[in-house]
Residue, then its C-alpha position, 0 to 999 in steps of 0.5 A: m525445497r527452498k524456504f522463504l521468510f516474509t517479514v511484514w507489518p500486520f496491516p492488510g495493505h502491506l500483508h495481502p500482496q505478500i500472501a499472493i506471492a506466497h501462494a505463487l511460491r508454494s505452488r512452485g514447491n517452496q515453503v513460506v513462513f511469515y513473521t508478523g503480528k498476531k492480527a494477521a494470524k487468521s489470514i496467514t494460517g487460513e491460507g495454510f502458511e506458517h505464522v511466527p508472531f512478533g515476540a520482542v516487537d510490541e504490536a500493541h504499541i504499533d497499533a496505538l501509533m497507527f490507529s489511535q490518532e484522530q488525524v495522522p500527520s503528514l510531511l506537508k502538514r505537521p512534518f515534525q510530528m510525522i517524523a516523530l511517528y516514523r522514528n517510533w515506528l520504523l527506527d525504534t522497533i529495529p532492535d526488537q525486529v533484529e532480536d526476533l529475526r535472529k532467533i527465527i533465522g537460527q531455528r528455521h534456516p530460511d534461504l531468503l528473507v523477503c521484507d516489507p519496504t517499511f520493515w527496516g530491521p532486515i534492510l538496515v541491519l540483517k542484510e549485512t550481519q546475517s549470511i542470508p540474502v534480503a529482498i524487498s517486496s513493496f506494496i506501493p504502486g511507485c518505487m520509493i528510491p529517489g531519482p530525478d525522474a520522480p517527484p519527492w515522495g510523500f507530497g503527491l506532486p506531479p512528475p518533474r517533466d518541465m522546468r516548473t515541476r523540476l524546480l518544484a521537485r528540487l525545492f521540496e528535495t532541499t527542504i526534505d533534506l533539511v527536515l530529515r537531517r536528524f532522522r537520517h543521523a538517528a538511522n546511522e546511529m542505529r546502524a552503528r549499534y551493530g558495527l555498521p558504517p553510515m549510509p551515504g544517503s536516505v534509507n529509501a536510497y539505500t533500499g536500492e542496494v538489495p539484490l532484488h527490489l520488487i514493485p507491484s506496479v508497471p513503469e507506465l504508472d511510475y512515470q516511466r522512470k529511467d533512473l532506477p538501479p538494476c535490482v528494481h523489477y516491476v511485476g504488476p499487481c500481486v492481489w489477494n483479498k480473500p480466501r479462495h473458498e469464500p463465496a461472494p455475499d448473496w446480497l450483491n446479487t439482489l442489487p439492481r444492475d440497471t443503474p451504475w454501481i459506486h463503491a466507496t471505501e476509506g481502506t484499512m489505514h484511516s483516521q477515526t472520522p469517516f469524513v469521506l463516507r459521510a460525504v458520499a452518504q449525503g452527496l449520492a443519496h437518492q441518486p440513480m445509482q447503487v452505492i456500496m460503502t465499506t467501513g473496514r473490518d476494524r470499524d463497526p458500521s453502527e458506531l460511525d454515526l453516518g445518519p439515516l441512509a437513503p435506500n440506494i446506500h448500502l453500508e457494510r464492514w467489508v466486501s472483497h474487491s474480487d467480488l465487488l470491483p468487476r461490477t463497479d462503475v466508479m470507486i471512491t477511495t482515500g488512495g490506499a495502495s492495494t485499493v488503487l492497484a485492485g481498482l486499476q487491475a479491474g479497469v475501474p476509474m476512481v475519485i480519490v480523496p488522498t489523506q496521508w502516508d503514500k496516498p497523495d502519491n498514489a492519487q497523483r499516479v492515477v490522475e497522470a494515467g487519466a484514470g480518475l480525479r483527485l479531490s482534496p480532503r478540504k473539498c470533500t463535501p457532498g456536492k463535490i463528491q456528487e460532481a466528481v462521480e457524475r463527471v467520471l461516469s459521463e466522460p468515457l475516457f476515464r473508464k478507457n484509461a483505467e481499462r488500458m492500465a488493466e491491459t498493461f498490468s496483464h502483461y507483467g505476471g504479478a505474483t508468479r513473476a515475483a516468485e520467479l525472481l525471488e527463486a532466482l536469488c537462491p537457486e537449488 
């Protein structure tokens, strides 16, 4: 029996794809252990997997970094604040990650360490200091390893297909190199603490040196890149969003089906101000449609001050995608990776209002696929939301393209294919 150790941040979008893969591994006779925060314990142990919580890693500090800000900075807006956040989260936690993981490896003797691409202790340190292979299992629709076939990550730029977009990409790359110079130096200083040589380039480029780098997407959604190392494998979405035994909520069956269903969500990594939900509640009120808005499990709907809701607006803390999306005609989202992949897997066209993190890039991929519209947060008004939804409903090509992407996904194997590739790294 092989033993796989998953190291992942306890954010649903990061965790849920790994649970899907863990199920596939277990069904093939393997053992899976998760090392992550206590917030993820219920999801992990509820599915019957072993959970080892953070020890040295300060989970409360990570929560404060990620969720206490009114608006998360970005590399385009407030870049130096964003770099400081990245350093506090990604780099400064490495010694604590390494301390915890060395103990776990010594006690449980896993055959393979599978890590979240933003969990850098295994990637920057343990890969070269422990006698255990390290694989990366991403949660993002595109590969973050840089190359000439893809735009610089983090800005939501179109792919570099002509002279204008290639010049734009090169300009952003040059600017990024200058802005991130100190950050990369700090990453190499961290490696030096463990007796390791400096990386020749960025951390994202360095993730191409692991033996296996899984992408839960397909080449068609990642600009048909030809510039990636052989360790990169597209496996299609690895979706898990609720316990298998949990039934769909009864109230879904009471909603009328003679009008379109619109699902609006700000995901799980969001600002404190629910500006998208407010625009949806006002813009789609009293329209000939049923609108199901979800706030996320960490936000109480009664505390969001969304005002009186029209009869066609339904506000819930959470509804699983597997229950809701097959009945949905359009999804409004801020562009979180898991939400986008789940929507496309269900063939649902989208209106995306991308905020921060990977969301602008996810939104652009949907636009390039012809499966939705991208709306700037600055233009997220009730009127613009209504206009965008009506356009997606009235133009069949959006639905057709989303369904085409769903068909493409179906040929890639998802979590089962990911499990096969992970097993190949540690044959019995």
